[in-house]
C-alpha atoms as a printed R data frame, in Angstrom:
    type eleno elety resid chain resno       x       y       z
1   ATOM     1    CA   MET     A     1 -49.253 126.912 -33.550
2   ATOM     2    CA   PRO     A     2 -48.492 123.484 -32.075
3   ATOM     3    CA   THR     A     3 -46.710 123.498 -28.756
4   ATOM     4    CA   ILE     A     4 -44.218 120.713 -28.106
5   ATOM     5    CA   THR     A     5 -43.558 120.493 -24.377
6   ATOM     6    CA   ALA     A     6 -42.334 117.481 -22.435
7   ATOM     7    CA   ASP     A     7 -44.542 116.007 -19.719
8   ATOM     8    CA   ALA     A     8 -47.503 118.303 -20.449
9   ATOM     9    CA   GLY     A     9 -50.034 115.473 -20.762
10  ATOM    10    CA   VAL     A    10 -50.723 116.382 -24.395
11  ATOM    11    CA   VAL     A    11 -51.240 113.394 -26.685
12  ATOM    12    CA   THR     A    12 -49.812 113.496 -30.194
13  ATOM    13    CA   GLN     A    13 -50.906 111.343 -33.086
14  ATOM    14    CA   ILE     A    14 -48.257 111.018 -35.775
15  ATOM    15    CA   ASN     A    15 -49.714 109.417 -38.861
16  ATOM    16    CA   VAL     A    16 -47.458 108.611 -41.815
17  ATOM    17    CA   PHE     A    17 -49.388 108.097 -45.044
18  ATOM    18    CA   GLU     A    18 -47.850 106.246 -47.966
19  ATOM    19    CA   VAL     A    19 -49.651 108.118 -50.732
20  ATOM    20    CA   LEU     A    20 -50.803 106.668 -54.030
21  ATOM    21    CA   PRO     A    21 -49.267 108.368 -57.096
22  ATOM    22    CA   GLY     A    22 -50.970 111.645 -57.918
23  ATOM    23    CA   GLN     A    23 -53.042 111.686 -54.723
24  ATOM    24    CA   THR     A    24 -50.931 113.888 -52.419
25  ATOM    25    CA   GLY     A    25 -52.979 117.042 -53.024
26  ATOM    26    CA   ASN     A    26 -56.258 115.182 -52.534
27  ATOM    27    CA   LEU     A    27 -55.084 113.660 -49.250
28  ATOM    28    CA   ILE     A    28 -53.853 117.022 -47.976
29  ATOM    29    CA   ALA     A    29 -57.195 118.633 -48.826
30  ATOM    30    CA   LEU     A    30 -59.072 115.884 -46.973
31  ATOM    31    CA   LEU     A    31 -56.800 116.128 -43.921
32  ATOM    32    CA   GLN     A    32 -57.259 119.909 -43.875
33  ATOM    33    CA   GLU     A    33 -61.035 119.437 -44.007
34  ATOM    34    CA   ALA     A    34 -60.899 116.870 -41.193
35  ATOM    35    CA   ALA     A    35 -58.744 119.132 -38.999
36  ATOM    36    CA   ALA     A    36 -61.065 122.092 -39.528
37  ATOM    37    CA   ALA     A    37 -64.051 119.926 -38.581
38  ATOM    38    CA   CYS     A    38 -62.277 118.711 -35.410
39  ATOM    39    CA   ARG     A    39 -61.300 122.261 -34.510
40  ATOM    40    CA   THR     A    40 -64.966 123.253 -34.590
41  ATOM    41    CA   ASN     A    41 -66.571 120.106 -33.142
42  ATOM    42    CA   VAL     A    42 -64.153 118.434 -30.698
43  ATOM    43    CA   PRO     A    43 -63.373 120.546 -27.589
44  ATOM    44    CA   GLY     A    44 -60.121 118.725 -26.666
45  ATOM    45    CA   TRP     A    45 -58.573 119.052 -30.136
46  ATOM    46    CA   LEU     A    46 -55.503 121.338 -30.050
47  ATOM    47    CA   SER     A    47 -53.673 121.386 -33.394
48  ATOM    48    CA   ALA     A    48 -52.772 119.678 -36.642
49  ATOM    49    CA   SER     A    49 -49.736 120.084 -38.884
50  ATOM    50    CA   LEU     A    50 -49.184 118.475 -42.269
51  ATOM    51    CA   HIS     A    51 -45.794 117.595 -43.725
52  ATOM    52    CA   VAL     A    52 -45.031 116.332 -47.249
53  ATOM    53    CA   SER     A    53 -41.861 114.423 -48.156
54  ATOM    54    CA   ASP     A    54 -39.630 115.882 -50.858
55  ATOM    55    CA   ASP     A    55 -40.676 113.127 -53.272
56  ATOM    56    CA   GLY     A    56 -44.389 113.624 -52.515
57  ATOM    57    CA   ARG     A    57 -44.890 109.952 -51.646
58  ATOM    58    CA   ARG     A    58 -45.468 110.454 -47.934
59  ATOM    59    CA   VAL     A    59 -47.633 112.822 -45.932
60  ATOM    60    CA   ILE     A    60 -47.263 113.123 -42.181
61  ATOM    61    CA   ASN     A    61 -50.121 114.381 -40.053
62  ATOM    62    CA   TYR     A    62 -49.010 115.611 -36.611
63  ATOM    63    CA   ALA     A    63 -52.130 116.179 -34.481
64  ATOM    64    CA   GLN     A    64 -52.419 117.084 -30.807
65  ATOM    65    CA   THR     A    65 -55.187 116.779 -28.219
66  ATOM    66    CA   ARG     A    66 -55.248 117.809 -24.575
67  ATOM    67    CA   ASP     A    67 -55.307 114.168 -23.371
68  ATOM    68    CA   ARG     A    68 -56.102 110.565 -24.379
69  ATOM    69    CA   ALA     A    69 -59.827 110.993 -23.789
70  ATOM    70    CA   ALA     A    70 -59.884 113.895 -26.246
71  ATOM    71    CA   MET     A    71 -57.949 111.825 -28.803
72  ATOM    72    CA   GLY     A    72 -60.631 109.164 -28.441
73  ATOM    73    CA   GLU     A    73 -63.260 111.835 -29.120
74  ATOM    74    CA   VAL     A    74 -61.341 112.910 -32.239
75  ATOM    75    CA   PHE     A    75 -61.196 109.333 -33.568
76  ATOM    76    CA   ALA     A    76 -64.900 108.803 -32.839
77  ATOM    77    CA   PHE     A    77 -65.827 112.063 -34.588
78  ATOM    78    CA   LEU     A    78 -63.646 111.340 -37.637
79  ATOM    79    CA   THR     A    79 -65.110 107.835 -37.890
80  ATOM    80    CA   ARG     A    80 -68.714 109.085 -37.643
81  ATOM    81    CA   GLN     A    81 -68.036 111.729 -40.288
82  ATOM    82    CA   GLY     A    82 -66.425 109.209 -42.670
83  ATOM    83    CA   PHE     A    83 -63.000 110.882 -42.759
84  ATOM    84    CA   LEU     A    84 -61.037 107.764 -41.777
85  ATOM    85    CA   GLU     A    85 -62.720 105.703 -44.485
86  ATOM    86    CA   ARG     A    86 -62.178 108.430 -47.104
87  ATOM    87    CA   ASN     A    87 -58.434 108.540 -46.306
88  ATOM    88    CA   LYS     A    88 -58.098 105.010 -47.694
89  ATOM    89    CA   ALA     A    89 -58.752 106.229 -51.245
90  ATOM    90    CA   PHE     A    90 -55.460 108.139 -51.223
91  ATOM    91    CA   GLY     A    91 -53.019 105.705 -49.626
92  ATOM    92    CA   VAL     A    92 -52.159 103.657 -46.574
93  ATOM    93    CA   ALA     A    93 -52.038 105.206 -43.100
94  ATOM    94    CA   GLY     A    94 -49.553 104.259 -40.391
95  ATOM    95    CA   PRO     A    95 -50.828 105.943 -37.202
96  ATOM    96    CA   GLY     A    96 -49.332 105.980 -33.722
97  ATOM    97    CA   LEU     A    97 -49.984 107.837 -30.457
98  ATOM    98    CA   TYR     A    98 -47.112 109.519 -28.639
99  ATOM    99    CA   GLU     A    99 -46.323 111.610 -25.575
100 ATOM   100    CA   VAL     A   100 -43.489 114.127 -25.695
101 ATOM   101    CA   VAL     A   101 -40.849 113.126 -23.143
102 ATOM   102    CA   TRP     A   102 -37.988 115.467 -24.095
103 ATOM   103    CA   THR     A   103 -37.268 118.528 -26.225
104 ATOM   104    CA   LEU     A   104 -34.224 120.704 -26.890
105 ATOM   105    CA   GLU     A   105 -34.332 124.201 -28.326
106 ATOM   106    CA   ARG     A   106 -31.775 126.802 -29.322
């Protein structure tokens, strides 16, 4: 389960995909495959969560690594394995890296 804690040093990539019609399931399957590969092959990888908009036109990938160096290792691995190039067949990605600075819970 992803842990969202402020000031923990964890780096989060939030990637919003604008998905081509009829490609949501294919993109989700590819992202699941990529996450499983990272889980096995990249030591600093921590978690991935996928979210789908109600209309099915957007998929959000929320992925965490222990630090920026590990996120770099994830990107390098995904590039070498062709995952980033394969994503393009299903839509347009809008990635960004973030650090949690504040949370509030019940």
